[in-house]
C-alpha positions in Angstrom: -22.4 -10.4 24.2 -25.7 -11.9 25.8 -28.2 -9.8 24.5 -31.6 -12.1 24.6 -35.1 -12.9 25.9 -33.6 -14.6 28.8 -31.6 -11.7 29.7 -34.5 -9.5 29.7 -36.5 -11.6 31.9 -33.7 -11.7 34.1 -33.6 -8.2 34.8 -36.8 -7.9 35.3 -37.2 -11.1 38.0 -34.8 -9.5 40.1 -36.0 -5.4 40.0 -39.7 -6.9 40.4 -38.5 -8.1 44.0 -36.5 -4.4 44.6 -39.3 -2.0 42.8 -42.7 -4.5 43.3 -45.1 -1.7 41.8 -43.1 -0.6 39.2 -43.0 -4.2 37.4 -45.3 -3.1 34.4 -43.6 -0.3 33.8 -40.2 -1.8 33.4 -41.2 -5.0 31.5 -42.3 -2.3 29.0 -39.7 -0.2 29.3 -36.9 -3.2 28.8 -38.9 -5.0 25.6 -38.7 -1.2 23.9 -34.8 -0.9 24.7 -34.6 -4.4 23.3 -36.5 -4.3 20.5 -34.9 -1.1 19.5 -31.5 -2.3 20.1 -31.8 -5.3 18.0 -33.2 -3.4 14.9 -31.6 -5.2 11.9 -30.0 -2.5 9.8 -27.9 -5.5 7.3 -28.4 -8.8 6.0 -25.9 -10.7 4.1 -26.2 -14.5 2.8 -22.8 -16.6 3.1 -22.1 -19.7 1.3 -20.0 -22.4 3.3 -18.9 -26.0 2.6 -19.2 -28.0 5.4 -16.2 -27.7 8.5 -15.0 -24.7 5.4 -13.3 -21.3 7.6 -14.2 -18.2 5.5 -13.1 -14.4 6.4 -16.0 -12.0 6.8 -15.8 -8.3 6.6 -18.3 -5.3 8.1 -19.0 -1.9 7.8 -21.4 0.1 9.4 -22.3 3.7 9.7 -22.5 5.1 13.1 -25.5 6.5 13.1 -25.9 7.4 17.2 -24.4 11.2 18.1 -21.4 10.0 20.2 -18.3 8.3 19.0 -16.9 5.1 18.8 -13.5 4.4 20.3 -12.0 0.6 19.2 -10.2 -1.9 21.1 -11.3 -4.7 23.5 -13.3 -3.7 26.0 -14.4 -1.1 24.0 -16.1 -1.1 20.8 -16.1 -4.4 19.5 -18.0 -6.8 17.0 -20.0 -9.4 19.6 -22.5 -12.2 18.7 -25.6 -11.6 19.5 -26.0 -14.9 22.1 -23.3 -16.1 24.1 -22.4 -18.4 21.6 -22.5 -19.9 18.0 -21.2 -22.9 16.1 -20.0 -20.9 14.0 -17.1 -19.6 16.2 -13.4 -19.9 14.8 -10.6 -20.6 16.9 -9.2 -16.5 16.3 -12.1 -15.6 18.1 -10.9 -13.5 21.0 -14.0 -14.4 22.9 -17.1 -17.1 22.4 -19.1 -14.1 22.0 -16.5 -11.6 20.4 -15.4 -12.0 17.0 -13.2 -9.3 16.4 -12.5 -5.6 17.3 -13.2 -2.9 14.6 -10.4 -1.6 12.5 -10.1 2.0 13.5 -9.1 3.8 16.6 -11.8 6.1 16.5 -15.5 6.5 14.8 -17.0 10.3 15.2 -21.0 9.9 14.4 -21.5 10.1 10.6 -18.2 7.9 10.0 -18.2 4.3 8.8 -16.8 1.1 11.3 -15.2 -1.8 9.7 -14.6 -4.7 10.9 -13.4 -8.2 9.8 -13.2 -12.1 11.5 -13.1 -15.7 10.9 -15.9 -18.0 10.6 -15.8 -21.8 10.6 -19.0 -24.1 9.3 -20.2 -26.8 11.2 -19.8 -30.4 9.5 -24.0 -30.3 9.5 -25.2 -29.0 6.0 -28.0 -26.7 6.3 -29.3 -23.2 6.7 -28.3 -21.2 9.9 -29.0 -18.0 10.9 -26.9 -15.2 13.4 -26.7 -12.0 14.2 -23.9 -9.8 15.2 -24.0 -6.6 16.5 -21.4 -3.4 17.9 -21.0 -3.2 21.7 -18.1 -2.9 24.4 -19.4 -6.4 26.3 -21.9 -4.2 28.8 -23.6 -2.2 26.4 -24.5 -1.6 22.9 -24.5 0.9 20.2 -27.9 1.5 18.4 -28.5 0.8 14.8 -25.8 -2.4 14.2 -27.5 -5.5 14.1 -26.5 -7.7 11.2 -28.1 -10.7 10.3 -25.8 -13.6 8.5 -27.7 -16.4 6.8 -25.0 -19.3 6.4 -25.9 -21.9 4.1 -23.7 -24.6 4.7 -23.9 -27.5 1.9 -22.0 -29.4 -0.6 -23.1 -27.9 -3.4 -21.6 -25.2 -5.6 -24.2 -22.0 -5.7 -26.6 -22.9 -8.3 -25.7 -21.3 -11.6 -27.4 -18.2 -13.3 -29.3 -18.1 -16.7 -29.9 -14.5 -18.8 -33.2 -13.7 -18.4 -36.0 -15.1 -21.1 -38.4 -12.3 -21.3 -38.0 -8.2 -19.8 -39.1 -8.2 -16.1 -40.3 -6.0 -13.8 -37.2 -4.5 -11.8 -36.8 -5.6 -8.4 -34.9 -4.3 -5.7 -30.9 -4.0 -5.7 -29.0 -6.6 -4.4 -27.4 -4.3 -2.3 -29.1 -2.5 -0.1 -28.8 1.3 -1.0 -29.9 2.3 2.3 -27.1 0.8 4.2 -23.2 0.8 3.9 -21.6 -1.8 1.2 -19.1 -3.8 2.6 -15.4 -2.8 2.6 -14.2 -6.0 1.3 -15.4 -9.1 0.7 -15.5 -12.3 2.2 -13.4 -13.5 0.0 -13.2 -13.7 -3.7 -16.0 -14.9 -6.0 -15.7 -18.8 -7.6 -12.9 -18.0 -10.5 -15.0 -20.4 -12.4 -18.0 -18.9 -12.6 -17.1 -14.9 -12.5 -14.0 -13.4 -13.7 -13.1 -9.9 -15.7 -11.2 -7.7 -17.4 -11.1 -4.5 -17.4 -11.1 -3.4 -20.7 -11.5 0.6 -20.8 -10.7 2.3 -17.4 -12.4 6.0 -19.1 -8.9 7.6 -19.3 -5.5 7.6 -18.0 -5.3 10.4 -15.3 -8.6 13.2 -14.3 -7.6 16.8 -13.5 -10.7 18.6 -11.7 -11.5 21.5 -9.3 -12.5 21.2 -6.1 -16.3 20.3 -5.6 -16.4 19.7 -9.8 -19.0 16.6 -10.6 -17.6 14.5 -13.3 -19.1 11.1 -14.9 -16.5 8.5 -15.4 -17.3 5.8 -17.7 -15.8 2.1 -17.2 -15.8 -0.9 -19.6 -16.0 -4.3 -17.7 -15.7 -8.0 -19.8 -17.4 -11.1 -18.1 -15.1 -13.9 -18.8 -16.7 -15.9 -16.4 -19.6 -18.4 -17.3 -21.9 -17.1 -14.8 -24.5 -13.8 -16.4 -24.2 -10.6 -14.6 -27.2 -9.3 -13.8 -28.3 -5.6 -12.8 -30.7 -6.1 -10.4 -32.2 -9.2 -8.0 -30.0 -12.0 -7.2 -26.9 -12.4 -9.5 -26.4 -8.6 -9.3 -23.5 -7.2 -9.9 -22.1 -3.4 -9.4 -18.8 -1.3 -8.9 -18.1 -0.9 -5.1 -15.4 1.8 -4.0 -12.9 0.2 -2.3 -13.0 2.9 0.8 -15.6 3.4 3.7 -16.8 6.2 1.8 -14.9 7.8 -0.9 -13.8 11.7 -1.1 -15.1 11.3 -3.9 -18.5 10.3 -2.9 -21.3 11.7 -4.6 -25.2 11.6 -3.9 -26.1 9.3 -6.9 -24.4 6.6 -5.5 -26.3 3.4 -3.6 -25.4 3.7 -0.6 -21.5 4.8 0.8 -19.6 2.3 -1.3 -22.0 1.2 -4.2 -20.6 3.7 -7.3 -23.0 2.6 -10.1 -24.5 -0.7 -11.4 -24.5 -1.7 -14.9 -26.1 -0.3 -17.8 -27.5 -3.2 -19.5 -29.9 -5.8 -17.8 -27.8 -8.4 -18.4 -24.2 -9.3 -19.6 -23.7 -12.6 -20.6 -19.6 -14.4 -20.7 -17.8 -12.9 -23.3 -20.2 -9.9 -23.2 -18.8 -6.7 -21.8 -20.3 -4.1 -19.6 -20.8 -1.1 -19.3 -20.6 1.1 -15.8 -21.1 4.8 -15.4 -20.1 6.8 -12.2 -20.6 10.1 -10.9 -17.5 11.4 -9.0 -17.6 14.5 -7.1 -14.6 16.3 -6.3 -12.9 16.9 -2.1 -12.8 20.1 -1.4 -9.4 19.7 -0.6 -6.6 19.9 -3.7 -4.7 16.9 -3.8 -3.5 13.9 -5.5 -5.7 11.4 -4.7 -5.8 7.7 -5.7 -9.0 5.9 -5.6 -10.0 2.0 -6.4 -13.1 0.3 -7.3 -14.0 -3.3 -7.9 -16.9 -5.7 -8.5 -19.1 -7.5 -6.2 -21.5 -10.0 -6.8 -24.8 -9.9 -4.8 -22.4 -6.8 -2.9 -20.5 -10.2 -1.2 -17.7 -11.2 -3.0 -15.4 -9.7 -5.4 -15.0 -10.5 -8.7 -11.3 -11.5 -10.0 -9.6 -9.3 -12.6 -12.3 -6.2 -11.9 -10.5 -4.1 -9.9 -9.0 -0.7 -11.5 -7.7 2.6 -10.1 -8.6 5.9 -11.0 -5.3 8.7 -10.9 -7.2 12.2 -10.0 -5.8 15.2 -9.3 -7.6 17.8 -7.5 -6.3 21.3 -8.6 -6.0 24.1 -6.3 -8.3 27.0 -6.7 -6.8 30.6 -7.0 -8.4 31.0 -3.3 -7.7 28.3 -0.6 -9.4 28.8 2.5 -8.6 25.9 4.7 -11.2 23.6 6.2 -12.3 23.3 9.7 -12.0 19.8 12.0 -13.5 17.0 10.3 -15.2 15.9 13.2 -12.9 13.1 14.1 -12.0 14.7 16.9 -9.5 12.4 19.2 -10.3 10.6 22.5 -10.2 13.7 25.2 -9.2 10.6 28.0 -6.7 8.5 25.7 -3.5 10.6 24.5 -2.5 7.9 22.1 -2.8 7.9 18.3 -1.8 7.1 14.9 0.9 9.8 13.5 -0.1 10.0 9.6 0.0 13.0 7.5 -0.9 13.9 3.3 1.3 16.6 1.6 -1.3 18.8 -0.2 0.7 22.3 -1.0 3.7 22.5 -2.0 6.4 24.6 -4.2 6.4 23.9 -8.1 9.3 23.6 -9.6 11.7 23.9 -11.8 14.6 24.3 -8.8 17.2 25.9 -10.5 19.7 28.0 -8.6 23.0 29.4 -8.4 25.4 27.9 -6.1 24.8 29.0 -2.4 21.5 30.8 -3.2 18.7 31.0 -0.7 15.6 29.3 -1.0 12.1 29.8 0.1 9.8 27.1 0.9 6.3 26.7 2.0 4.5 23.6 2.1 0.7 22.6 3.4 0.7 19.2 5.5 -2.5 17.5 6.5 -3.0 16.0 9.7 -4.7 12.6 8.4 -3.9 10.7 11.7 -6.1 10.1 15.2 -3.5 11.8 17.1 -3.7 15.8 17.8 -0.1 17.1 17.3 1.7 19.4 19.5 5.4 19.7 18.2 6.5 19.7 14.6 9.8 19.3 13.3 11.6 19.8 9.8 14.6 17.7 9.2 17.5 17.4 6.7 17.3 13.2 5.8 19.3 12.7 3.2 21.3 14.6 0.3 22.0 12.9 -3.0 25.0 13.4 -4.1 26.0 13.4 -0.4 27.5 16.5 0.0 31.0 17.1 2.2 34.2 18.6 2.6 34.3 21.4 0.3 30.9 21.9 -0.9 29.6 22.7 2.7 26.0 22.4 3.5 22.6 23.5 2.5 21.5 24.9 6.5 22.1 28.2 6.6 23.1 30.0 10.5 19.3 30.7 10.9 18.2 26.9 11.5 18.0 25.5 15.2 20.7 23.0 14.0 22.8 22.1 11.0 20.2 19.4 10.2 17.1 20.9 11.7 15.4 23.6 9.3 12.5 24.4 11.5 11.1 23.7 14.9 7.6 24.8 16.6 5.7 24.4 18.7 1.8 24.5 18.0 -1.4 22.5 17.7 -2.7 20.9 14.9 -5.6 18.6 15.4 -6.6 15.8 13.2 -8.3 16.9 9.8 -6.8 20.4 10.1 -3.7 21.5 7.8 0.0 22.5 9.6 0.8 25.7 7.5 5.3 26.1 7.3 7.5 28.1 5.5 11.6 27.7 5.9 14.8 28.6 3.9 17.8 26.8 2.5 20.7 27.3 0.3 22.0 25.5 -3.1 24.5 23.5 -2.8 27.9 25.4 -3.7 28.7 23.2 -6.7 26.9 23.0 -9.9 25.2 20.3 -10.4 21.7 17.8 -10.2 20.6 17.3 -6.3 17.8 16.0 -4.4 17.3 17.0 -0.9 14.8 14.5 1.3 13.0 16.8 4.3 11.1 14.9 6.7 8.1 16.3 8.9 7.8 14.9 12.5 5.2 15.2 14.9 5.8 14.6 18.7 8.7 12.9 17.4 7.0 10.2 15.0 8.0 11.2 10.7 4.7 11.8 9.2 5.9 12.5 5.5 8.4 13.1 3.5 9.0 15.8 0.7 11.7 15.8 -2.0 13.7 19.0 -3.7 15.0 18.1 -7.3 17.6 21.1 -7.6 20.0 21.7 -10.6 22.6 24.4 -9.8 23.7 26.4 -12.4 26.9 27.7 -11.8 29.3 27.7 -8.4 29.5 29.2 -5.5 32.1 29.5 -2.9 33.9 26.8 -2.6 36.1 26.5 0.1 40.3 25.2 -0.1 40.1 21.3 -1.5 40.1 18.9 1.1 41.3 15.7 0.8 38.9 13.6 -2.1 36.5 11.1 -0.4 37.9 7.1 -0.7 36.3 5.3 -2.8 34.2 2.6 -0.9 35.7 -1.1 -1.8 35.4 -4.4 -1.6 37.8 -7.3 -0.8 39.6 -9.0 -3.9 37.8 -12.0 -4.7 39.5 -15.2 -6.5 37.8 -16.1 -9.7 38.2 -19.8 -8.6 36.2 -19.7 -4.9 33.2 -17.8 -5.9 31.1 -17.4 -2.9 27.1 -18.6 -3.4 24.8 -16.1 -4.4 24.2 -13.3 -1.7 20.6 -12.6 -0.3 19.2 -9.4 -0.5 16.6 -7.7 1.4 14.2 -4.8 -0.7 12.1 -3.0 1.9 9.0 -2.6 -0.2 7.1 -0.3 1.4 6.2 1.1 5.3 2.9 0.4 5.9 -0.2 2.3 7.2 -1.7 0.2 9.4 1.3 -1.7 10.8 -1.0 -4.9 8.9 0.0 -7.0 6.3 -2.1 -10.1 5.0 -0.5 -12.7 3.0 -1.8 -16.0 0.9 0.4 -18.4 -1.5 -0.4 -17.9 -5.1 0.3 -21.3 -6.3 0.9 -23.2 -2.6 0.4 -23.4 0.5 3.1 -21.3 2.8 4.2 -21.4 6.5 4.8 -18.6 9.1 8.1 -18.9 10.7 10.6 -17.6 13.5 13.5 -18.9 13.7 13.7 -21.2 11.0 10.6 -22.9 12.9 7.1 -23.6 11.5 4.1 -21.7 13.8 1.8 -22.2 11.7 1.1 -23.8 8.3 -1.8 -22.2 5.4 -3.6 -24.0 2.4 -3.7 -22.5 -0.6 -6.6 -19.9 -1.0 -6.1 -19.3 2.4 -4.8 -15.7 4.4 -2.7 -15.4 7.6 -3.1 -11.5 9.1 0.0 -10.4 10.4 -0.2 -6.8 12.5 2.2 -4.9 14.7 1.1 -4.2 18.2 2.7 -0.6 19.1 1.2 -0.6 22.4 2.2 -3.9 23.7 5.0 -4.3 21.3 4.1 -7.7 19.8 3.4 -9.2 16.7 0.1 -10.7 16.0 -0.9 -13.8 13.8 -4.5 -14.6 13.0 -5.8 -16.9 10.2 -7.2 -20.8 9.7 -5.7 -22.9 12.8 -3.5 -20.0 13.6 -3.6 -17.7 16.2 -0.7 -16.1 17.8 1.4 -13.5 19.4 5.5 -12.7 20.3 7.7 -10.1 20.8 9.7 -11.5 17.6 8.3 -11.4 14.1 6.8 -13.5 12.1 8.2 -15.0 8.3 5.8 -16.2 5.6 7.3 -17.8 2.8 6.3 -21.0 0.6 7.7 -24.6 1.9 10.0 -24.3 -1.5 11.5 -21.3 -0.2 11.4 -19.3 -3.3 7.6 -19.7 -4.7 5.6 -16.9 -4.9 3.3 -14.9 -1.9 0.7 -12.6 -2.6 0.5 -9.4 -0.2 -3.3 -9.3 -0.4 -4.0 -5.9 1.4 -1.8 -3.8 -1.2 -2.9 -2.5 -4.4 0.2 -1.7 -7.0 -1.6 -1.6 -10.7 0.2 -1.8 -13.7 -0.8 1.0 -15.6 -0.5 -0.1 -18.9 -2.1 -3.9 -18.1 -5.8 -3.8 -17.0 -6.2 -5.8 -14.0 -3.0 -6.4 -13.5 -1.7 -5.8 -9.6 1.8 -5.7 -8.8 1.5 -7.6 -5.2 3.8 -10.5 -5.4 7.0 -11.5 -4.3 9.1 -14.5 -4.1 11.3 -15.7 -1.2 10.1 -14.3 2.4 8.1 -11.5 3.6 8.3 -10.2 6.9 6.5 -7.4 8.7 9.0 -5.8 10.5 8.9 -2.9 12.9 11.9 -0.5 13.2 12.5 1.6 16.1 14.9 4.0 14.5 12.0 5.5 12.2 9.1 4.3 14.4 7.6 2.7 11.3 6.3 -0.8 10.3 8.7 -2.1 6.7 7.3 -4.8 4.2 10.8 -6.2 4.0 11.1 -8.9 1.1 14.2 -11.2 1.4 15.3 -13.5 -1.9 18.4 -14.4 -3.5 19.6 -11.5 -5.1 19.1 -13.0 -9.2 15.1 -13.4 -8.6 15.3 -10.0 -7.0 17.2 -8.5 -10.4 14.1 -10.0 -12.2 12.0 -8.1 -10.5 13.5 -4.8 -11.5 11.6 -2.7 -13.6 14.4 -0.5 -14.9 13.9 -1.4 -18.9 10.9 -2.2 -21.2 10.7 -5.8 -22.4 10.5 -4.8 -25.5 14.2 -3.8 -25.7 17.1 -5.8 -27.5 18.6 -8.1 -25.1 22.0 -6.8 -24.9 20.7 -3.9 -23.4 19.3 -5.7 -21.2 22.2 -7.6 -20.2 23.9 -4.3 -20.1 21.3 -2.1 -17.8 21.1 -4.9 -15.2 24.9 -5.6 -15.0 24.8 -1.9 -14.3 22.0 -3.1 -11.7 23.5 -6.2 -10.3 26.9 -4.0 -9.5 24.5 -1.4 -8.0 22.8 -4.1 -5.6 25.5 -5.7 -5.1 27.4 -2.4 -3.7 25.0 -2.4 -1.0 25.2 -5.9 0.1 28.9 -5.8 0.2 27.9 -2.3 2.7 24.8 -3.3 4.3 24.2 0.4 5.4 22.6 2.4 3.7 19.4 1.1 5.4 21.1 -0.7 8.7 19.0 0.9 10.9 15.6 -0.2 9.1 16.9 -4.1 8.5 16.4 -4.1 4.4 19.3 -3.7 2.3 18.1 -1.4 -0.5 14.4 0.2 -1.3 12.4 -1.1 -3.5 11.1 2.4 -4.8 14.1 5.1 -4.0 17.3 2.6 -5.3 16.1 0.4 -8.2 12.2 0.1 -9.3 11.1 -3.1 -8.6 8.0 -4.6 -8.7 8.2 -8.7 -8.1 7.2 -11.3 -9.5 4.6 -9.5 -11.6 7.6 -7.9 -13.4 9.6 -11.2 -13.5 6.2 -12.7 -15.5 6.0 -10.7 -17.8 9.3 -9.7 -18.9 10.9 -13.6 -20.0 13.9 -11.9 -22.1 14.6 -9.6 -19.5 14.8 -12.5 -17.0 16.8 -14.3 -19.5 19.3 -11.6 -19.8 19.9 -11.9 -16.5 20.5 -15.8 -16.1 23.0 -15.5 -19.4 25.0 -13.0 -17.3 24.2 -15.2 -14.2 26.6 -13.2 -11.1 28.7 -10.6 -13.3 29.1 -7.1 -12.0 31.4 -4.4 -13.0 35.1 -4.2 -11.6 37.8 -2.0 -11.1 40.8 -3.5 -9.7 39.4 -5.9 -8.5 36.8 -4.5 -6.5 33.7 -3.6 -7.4 32.4 -0.4 -9.3 30.1 2.1 -8.4 27.8 2.4 -11.9 26.3 5.2 -12.0 23.3 5.8 -15.2 21.2 8.0 -16.0 18.5 8.6 -18.8 20.0 10.4 -21.8 22.8 13.1 -22.3 23.3 15.5 -24.7 26.0 14.6 -26.8 28.2 13.5 -23.6 28.7 12.3 -20.4 30.8 14.5 -17.7 33.2 13.2 -15.5 32.2 12.5 -11.8 34.3 15.4 -11.1 32.0 17.8 -13.1 29.3 16.7 -11.1 30.3 15.5 -7.7 33.1 15.8 -5.2 36.1 14.0 -5.5 37.7 11.2 -8.4 36.6 8.3 -9.5 39.0 6.9 -12.4 36.5 4.8 -14.4 34.0 7.4 -14.4 35.4 10.0 -17.3 33.6 11.9 -19.5 33.1 10.3 -23.5 31.5 11.3 -26.8 27.8 10.3 -27.0 27.3 10.6 -30.7 23.9 9.1 -30.5 22.3 11.5 -28.4 23.8 14.4 -30.4 21.4 17.2 -30.8 19.4 16.3 -27.1 18.8 17.7 -23.7 21.1 16.1 -21.0 18.0 14.4 -18.9 19.8 13.2 -15.9 22.9 13.9 -13.3 25.3 12.9 -16.9 27.8 10.9 -15.3 28.3 7.3 -16.3 26.0 5.7 -18.9 23.7 7.1 -20.8 20.9 5.0 -21.2 19.2 6.4 -24.5 23.6 6.3 -26.0 23.6 2.5 -24.3 20.3 1.5 -26.2 20.9 2.7 -29.6 24.5 1.4 -29.3 22.2 -2.3 -28.5 20.2 -1.6 -30.9 21.3 -0.2 -34.3 25.2 -0.3 -34.3 24.8 -4.3 -32.5 27.4 -3.4 -30.1 27.5 -6.4 -27.0 26.8 -5.6 -23.1 30.2 -5.9 -22.7 32.2 -3.3 -25.0 28.7 -0.9 -24.3 29.7 -1.4 -20.9 33.9 -1.1 -21.3 32.7 2.3 -23.4 30.7 4.3 -20.7 33.5 3.3 -18.0 36.6 3.6 -18.4 39.5 0.6 -17.6 36.8 -1.7 -15.6 36.5 -5.1 -15.9 33.4 -7.7 -16.5 34.1 -10.5 -13.5 31.9 -13.3 -11.7 31.2 -12.1 -8.5 29.4 -15.4 -6.8 28.2 -18.7 -7.9 
């Protein structure tokens, strides 16, 4: 956006020819407008090496009295001038760095954007300004001044203060919002951290309650952490404005500074954060990490606080949160959050009628007009004489509720519907989906224990057990490939980076863009145009076909840098790394954008978190042969998640955490290698191998819990579980019993599996 003194004078000269005597008045008017608009509200310093490309992040509060709307031609981040030597090839225009991340930003809310810059080859200190606008007009109070220091030298090291000094101002300006993310990680040689105590494991608070969280983080780098001035270190929220924001914070994101004036390498810094719970009940997950100088995040410092805001005795619905949709635009994002639900345990007699009530908040930007609650899945599947969970009052056999009512963004939708329990006794999970205007926005599971049989019609023929062709052991096929649905994204975006190597973005086996170690690629699915867009250093492309990220050797791990999944018992650990291929994929069947991990099945098994590293290796082998069999069953069928382009779900099928789990579990990896390719079979066919946590002294026949007969799933005594309560469905193998057999009775995995599954064989199924 060209905003300069030359443009002001040009406007004055043109106006003078028309208005003559009004020249003086117009001159002062325009200068006043330019001065007012050009007021700098945020400053930062970025260090670059000559020719280096770096990603920068911006967040600005909307302090105007009107809503900003995102999109090119609407609110975007512009250069304050015509062009710059720091322009990156990914910029849409010479003076347009990037669009904002949000579809709309109401007054008082935060807009964020990220953009790349490339340093010139000549060292020096440069200054550029950026601001938000639409290409012809600009928004007040949005000018950002960035000082670029281009140098071949590393930044000077900080040293501890030799004597007490008068406190200086905080390096992150408390009057301005702090950055959403850093322009990158701080140099890990100088800045590295370890979270030693996050102050607790879970917080349960009342709505509006004020509480403290005391955190301790060890400085494992070479630089001294300071409380104030250059080199200041502070805890910053990863959200534009956390729902737990407290007035004691230094801005919208800066939650706390260290209590000590200086913390040298090897010492521990203490932080005391003050939080205030939001008024709406629900489960929250708040992530924080350390930043140095408010610009660069410190590796190893991230931590997440699981917080549950309790339901008060009387819950009053809040009004609209101010984030009203654009009245001229009917499009918007569809998303929801489950805030109110029934409390278990869910124990009913067969065919007993159940009433369910839920409160679901519209957290997207689109107005909901029509809502529908539909049965997605019943586990185990109901068929034949077991009937279903539907009632005659339902709109259809799969739709429990259908309404036409308006739910605006920020409002809560209260729904109530009825269902009936399955007819046969046993344990079930019924999954429902709430859709708004055809978009599935939320899911909720009902775990039901049916304590006694209801009405069961005359028997129908037993459902056939799925089979697989007989494999000739002397002519084994190659190791299969499995596709894992990691998660459905919330913003249709994934950002990839190599862990130990560079990586490529590919299409149809051909390289589209290559990235070096330390560089990131951002892939976005643009729903409006039905295209995938990829950006990053030396990369700016789009296609109707999806992109696949993969290391040069095809198996080295990649990191999904915008995904955070902490390990509860290992502070600072983040399971966001995966071997093989990663692809962002839109699925028309469910209108979701999934991140999918494709890799050989043995590497997949090493990322499964179904057992502890501390258990005996024979138990590892037992459980993982059963897990391999389960995975092969679905690879062989290829139908469970076929409409979403993957084989198994990383959360609901088998818990898969990827490369982090593998790296932490060498004994489990060894157990997989020593049983490579071996699965459970019955009559040379893949056998279904259910297992559960613990029995009450015996397992159940398949027919006791589910419909039909499975020859190898017969009830057997489990003396190791005598006197305990059943924990699970009871069919197949008791994990508790199997662990005791391996740990205390020296049973091999072959003996354990053949004990729990009658008449089975253990066969190599691939090379």
